[in-house]
LUMVEXGU-195828 format. One record per atom (N, C-alpha, C): residue in one letter; atom name; x, y negated, z negated. Coordinates in Angstrom, 1 decimal. Layout:
N
("A","CA",(X,Y,Z))
...
***
This chain:
91
("X","N",(76.0,-194.9,-145.8))
("X","CA",(75.9,-195.5,-144.5))
("X","C",(75.1,-196.8,-144.6))
("X","N",(75.6,-197.8,-143.9))
("X","CA",(75.0,-199.1,-143.9))
("X","C",(74.5,-199.5,-142.5))
("X","N",(73.4,-200.2,-142.5))
("X","CA",(72.8,-200.6,-141.2))
("X","C",(72.8,-202.1,-141.2))
("X","N",(73.3,-202.6,-140.1))
("X","CA",(73.4,-204.0,-139.9))
("X","C",(72.6,-204.3,-138.6))
("X","N",(71.4,-204.9,-138.7))
("X","CA",(70.6,-205.1,-137.5))
("X","C",(70.8,-206.6,-137.1))
("X","N",(71.2,-206.8,-135.9))
("X","CA",(71.4,-208.2,-135.5))
("X","C",(70.4,-208.5,-134.4))
("X","N",(69.1,-208.6,-134.8))
("X","CA",(68.0,-208.9,-133.9))
("X","C",(67.0,-209.8,-134.6))
("X","N",(66.8,-210.9,-134.0))
("X","CA",(65.9,-211.9,-134.7))
("X","C",(64.5,-211.4,-134.8))
("X","N",(64.0,-210.7,-133.8))
("X","CA",(62.6,-210.2,-133.9))
("X","C",(62.5,-209.1,-135.1))
("X","N",(63.5,-208.3,-135.2))
("X","CA",(63.6,-207.3,-136.2))
("X","C",(63.6,-207.9,-137.6))
("X","N",(64.4,-209.0,-137.7))
("X","CA",(64.5,-209.7,-139.0))
("X","C",(63.2,-210.3,-139.3))
("X","N",(62.5,-210.9,-138.3))
("X","CA",(61.3,-211.6,-138.6))
("X","C",(60.2,-210.6,-139.0))
("X","N",(60.2,-209.4,-138.3))
("X","CA",(59.2,-208.4,-138.6))
("X","C",(59.4,-207.8,-140.0))
("X","N",(60.6,-207.6,-140.4))
("X","CA",(60.9,-207.1,-141.7))
("X","C",(60.5,-208.1,-142.8))
("X","N",(60.7,-209.4,-142.5))
("X","CA",(60.4,-210.5,-143.4))
("X","C",(58.8,-210.5,-143.6))
("X","N",(58.1,-210.4,-142.5))
("X","CA",(56.6,-210.4,-142.5))
("X","C",(56.1,-209.2,-143.3))
("X","N",(56.7,-208.1,-143.1))
("X","CA",(56.2,-206.9,-143.8))
("X","C",(56.6,-207.0,-145.3))
("X","N",(57.7,-207.5,-145.6))
("X","CA",(58.1,-207.7,-147.0))
("X","C",(57.1,-208.7,-147.7))
("X","N",(56.8,-209.7,-147.1))
("X","CA",(55.9,-210.7,-147.7))
("X","C",(54.5,-210.1,-147.9))
("X","N",(54.0,-209.3,-146.9))
("X","CA",(52.7,-208.7,-147.0))
("X","C",(52.6,-207.6,-148.0))
("X","N",(53.7,-206.9,-148.2))
("X","CA",(53.6,-205.7,-149.0))
("X","C",(54.4,-205.8,-150.4))
("X","N",(55.3,-206.8,-150.4))
("X","CA",(56.1,-206.9,-151.6))
("X","C",(57.2,-205.9,-151.8))
("X","N",(57.4,-205.1,-150.7))
("X","CA",(58.4,-204.0,-150.7))
("X","C",(59.7,-204.6,-150.2))
("X","N",(60.8,-204.0,-150.6))
("X","CA",(62.2,-204.4,-150.1))
("X","C",(62.4,-203.9,-148.7))
("X","N",(63.4,-204.5,-148.1))
("X","CA",(63.8,-204.2,-146.7))
("X","C",(64.2,-202.7,-146.6))
("X","N",(64.9,-202.2,-147.5))
("X","CA",(65.4,-200.8,-147.5))
("X","C",(64.2,-199.8,-147.6))
("X","N",(63.2,-200.2,-148.4))
("X","CA",(62.0,-199.3,-148.6))
("X","C",(61.2,-199.3,-147.3))
("X","N",(61.0,-200.5,-146.7))
("X","CA",(60.3,-200.7,-145.5))
("X","C",(60.9,-199.9,-144.4))
("X","N",(62.2,-200.0,-144.2))
("X","CA",(62.9,-199.3,-143.1))
("X","C",(62.9,-197.8,-143.3))
("X","N",(63.0,-197.4,-144.6))
("X","CA",(63.0,-195.9,-144.9))
("X","C",(61.6,-195.4,-144.5))
("X","N",(60.5,-196.1,-144.9))
("X","CA",(59.1,-195.6,-144.6))
("X","C",(58.9,-195.5,-143.1))
("X","N",(59.4,-196.5,-142.4))
("X","CA",(59.3,-196.5,-140.9))
("X","C",(60.1,-195.4,-140.3))
("X","N",(61.3,-195.1,-140.7))
("X","CA",(62.1,-194.1,-140.2))
("X","C",(61.4,-192.7,-140.5))
("X","N",(60.9,-192.5,-141.7))
("X","CA",(60.2,-191.3,-142.0))
("X","C",(59.0,-191.1,-141.1))
("X","N",(58.2,-192.1,-140.9))
("X","CA",(57.0,-192.0,-140.0))
("X","C",(57.4,-191.7,-138.6))
("X","N",(58.5,-192.3,-138.1))
("X","CA",(59.0,-192.0,-136.7))
("X","C",(59.5,-190.6,-136.6))
("X","N",(60.2,-190.1,-137.7))
("X","CA",(60.6,-188.7,-137.6))
("X","C",(59.5,-187.7,-137.6))
("X","N",(58.4,-188.0,-138.4))
("X","CA",(57.2,-187.2,-138.5))
("X","C",(56.5,-187.2,-137.1))
("X","N",(56.5,-188.3,-136.5))
("X","CA",(55.8,-188.4,-135.2))
("X","C",(56.6,-187.6,-134.1))
("X","N",(57.9,-187.7,-134.2))
("X","CA",(58.7,-187.0,-133.2))
("X","C",(58.6,-185.5,-133.4))
("X","N",(58.6,-185.1,-134.7))
("X","CA",(58.5,-183.7,-135.0))
("X","C",(57.2,-183.1,-134.5))
("X","N",(56.1,-183.9,-134.7))
("X","CA",(54.8,-183.4,-134.3))
("X","C",(54.7,-183.4,-132.8))
("X","N",(55.3,-184.3,-132.1))
("X","CA",(55.2,-184.3,-130.6))
("X","C",(56.0,-183.2,-130.0))
("X","N",(57.1,-182.7,-130.7))
("X","CA",(57.9,-181.7,-130.1))
("X","C",(57.2,-180.3,-130.2))
("X","N",(56.3,-180.2,-131.2))
("X","CA",(55.5,-178.9,-131.3))
("X","C",(54.3,-179.0,-130.5))
("X","N",(54.4,-178.6,-129.2))
("X","CA",(53.3,-178.6,-128.3))
("X","C",(52.7,-177.2,-128.2))
("X","N",(51.4,-177.1,-128.0))
("X","CA",(50.7,-175.9,-127.9))
("X","C",(51.0,-175.2,-126.6))
("X","N",(51.3,-173.9,-126.7))
("X","CA",(51.5,-173.2,-125.4))
("X","C",(50.2,-172.9,-124.7))
("X","N",(50.3,-172.6,-123.4))
("X","CA",(49.1,-172.3,-122.7))
("X","C",(48.3,-171.2,-123.2))
("X","N",(49.0,-170.2,-123.7))
("X","CA",(48.4,-169.0,-124.3))
("X","C",(47.6,-169.4,-125.6))
("X","N",(48.2,-170.2,-126.4))
("X","CA",(47.6,-170.7,-127.6))
("X","C",(46.3,-171.5,-127.3))
("X","N",(46.4,-172.3,-126.3))
("X","CA",(45.3,-173.2,-125.9))
("X","C",(44.1,-172.3,-125.4))
("X","N",(44.5,-171.3,-124.6))
("X","CA",(43.4,-170.4,-124.1))
("X","C",(42.8,-169.6,-125.2))
("X","N",(43.6,-169.1,-126.1))
("X","CA",(43.1,-168.3,-127.3))
("X","C",(42.2,-169.2,-128.1))
("X","N",(42.6,-170.5,-128.4))
("X","CA",(41.8,-171.4,-129.2))
("X","C",(40.4,-171.6,-128.5))
("X","N",(40.5,-171.8,-127.2))
("X","CA",(39.2,-172.1,-126.4))
("X","C",(38.3,-170.9,-126.4))
("X","N",(38.9,-169.7,-126.3))
("X","CA",(38.1,-168.4,-126.3))
("X","C",(37.5,-168.2,-127.7))
("X","N",(38.2,-168.5,-128.7))
("X","CA",(37.7,-168.4,-130.1))
("X","C",(36.5,-169.4,-130.3))
("X","N",(36.6,-170.6,-129.8))
("X","CA",(35.6,-171.6,-129.9))
("X","C",(34.3,-171.1,-129.1))
("X","N",(34.5,-170.5,-128.0))
("X","CA",(33.4,-170.1,-127.1))
("X","C",(32.7,-168.9,-127.8))
("X","N",(33.5,-168.0,-128.4))
("X","CA",(32.9,-166.9,-129.1))
("X","C",(32.1,-167.3,-130.3))
("X","N",(32.6,-168.4,-131.0))
("X","CA",(31.8,-168.9,-132.2))
("X","C",(30.5,-169.5,-131.7))
("X","N",(30.5,-170.3,-130.6))
("X","CA",(29.3,-170.8,-130.1))
("X","C",(28.3,-169.7,-129.7))
("X","N",(28.8,-168.7,-129.0))
("X","CA",(28.0,-167.6,-128.7))
("X","C",(27.4,-166.9,-129.9))
("X","N",(28.2,-166.7,-130.9))
("X","CA",(27.7,-166.1,-132.2))
("X","C",(26.6,-167.0,-132.8))
("X","N",(26.8,-168.3,-132.9))
("X","CA",(25.8,-169.2,-133.4))
("X","C",(24.5,-169.1,-132.6))
("X","N",(24.6,-169.1,-131.3))
("X","CA",(23.4,-169.1,-130.5))
("X","C",(22.7,-167.7,-130.7))
("X","N",(23.4,-166.6,-130.7))
("X","CA",(22.8,-165.3,-130.9))
("X","C",(22.1,-165.2,-132.3))
("X","N",(22.7,-165.8,-133.3))
("X","CA",(22.2,-165.7,-134.6))
("X","C",(21.1,-166.7,-135.0))
("X","N",(20.8,-167.7,-134.0))
("X","CA",(19.9,-168.7,-134.3))
("X","C",(18.4,-168.1,-134.3))
("X","N",(17.6,-168.8,-135.0))
("X","CA",(16.2,-168.3,-135.1))
("X","C",(15.4,-168.7,-133.8))
("X","N",(14.4,-167.8,-133.5))
("X","CA",(13.6,-168.1,-132.3))
("X","C",(12.5,-169.1,-132.8))
("X","N",(12.5,-170.3,-132.2))
("X","CA",(11.6,-171.3,-132.6))
("X","C",(10.2,-171.1,-131.9))
("X","N",(10.2,-170.7,-130.7))
("X","CA",(8.9,-170.5,-130.0))
("X","C",(9.0,-169.1,-129.2))
("X","N",(8.3,-168.1,-129.7))
("X","CA",(8.4,-166.8,-129.1))
("X","C",(7.7,-166.6,-127.7))
("X","N",(7.0,-167.6,-127.3))
("X","CA",(6.3,-167.5,-126.0))
("X","C",(7.3,-167.3,-124.8))
("X","N",(6.9,-166.7,-123.8))
("X","CA",(7.7,-166.6,-122.6))
("X","C",(7.9,-168.0,-122.0))
("X","N",(9.0,-168.2,-121.3))
("X","CA",(9.3,-169.5,-120.7))
("X","C",(8.3,-169.9,-119.7))
("X","N",(7.7,-169.0,-119.0))
("X","CA",(6.6,-169.4,-118.0))
("X","C",(5.4,-170.0,-118.7))
("X","N",(5.1,-169.5,-119.9))
("X","CA",(4.0,-170.0,-120.7))
("X","C",(4.3,-171.4,-121.3))
("X","N",(5.6,-171.5,-121.7))
("X","CA",(6.0,-172.8,-122.3))
("X","C",(6.0,-173.9,-121.2))
("X","N",(6.4,-173.6,-120.0))
("X","CA",(6.5,-174.6,-118.9))
("X","C",(5.3,-174.5,-118.0))
("X","N",(4.2,-174.2,-118.5))
("X","CA",(3.0,-174.0,-117.6))
("X","C",(2.5,-175.4,-117.2))
("X","N",(2.0,-175.4,-115.9))
("X","CA",(1.4,-176.6,-115.3))
("X","C",(0.1,-176.2,-114.7))
("X","N",(-0.8,-177.2,-114.6))
("X","CA",(-2.1,-176.9,-114.0))
("X","C",(-2.0,-177.2,-112.5))
("X","N",(-3.2,-177.1,-111.8))
("X","CA",(-3.2,-177.3,-110.3))
("X","C",(-2.8,-178.7,-109.9))
("X","N",(-2.8,-179.7,-110.8))
("X","CA",(-2.5,-181.0,-110.5))
("X","C",(-1.0,-181.3,-110.8))
("X","N",(-0.3,-180.3,-111.3))
("X","CA",(1.1,-180.5,-111.7))
("X","C",(1.3,-181.1,-113.0))
("X","N",(0.2,-181.1,-113.8))
("X","CA",(0.3,-181.7,-115.2))
("X","C",(0.5,-180.5,-116.2))
("X","N",(1.3,-180.8,-117.2))
("X","CA",(1.5,-179.7,-118.2))
("X","C",(0.2,-179.3,-118.9))
("X","N",(0.1,-178.0,-119.1))
("X","CA",(-1.1,-177.4,-119.8))
("X","C",(-1.0,-177.6,-121.3))
***
């Protein structure tokens, strides 16, 4: 199959890319077509709502596990950590 493109802008763009890369027109067009096909294939594979929810729940569970397994840095009760004197200044 042969492609004949009659578009001045397309000719100019291919010429610019050829000059910048040293590649032939066929190679340039083939790479562009492959990239476009990959983009289209990726965009047609969309995540279902159920998959999105499952992924979010898995991420939430991982955060909870990390929090639960983290070391206690200061064992004092929160009231003692956030203690203020009669003037409202930290103790």
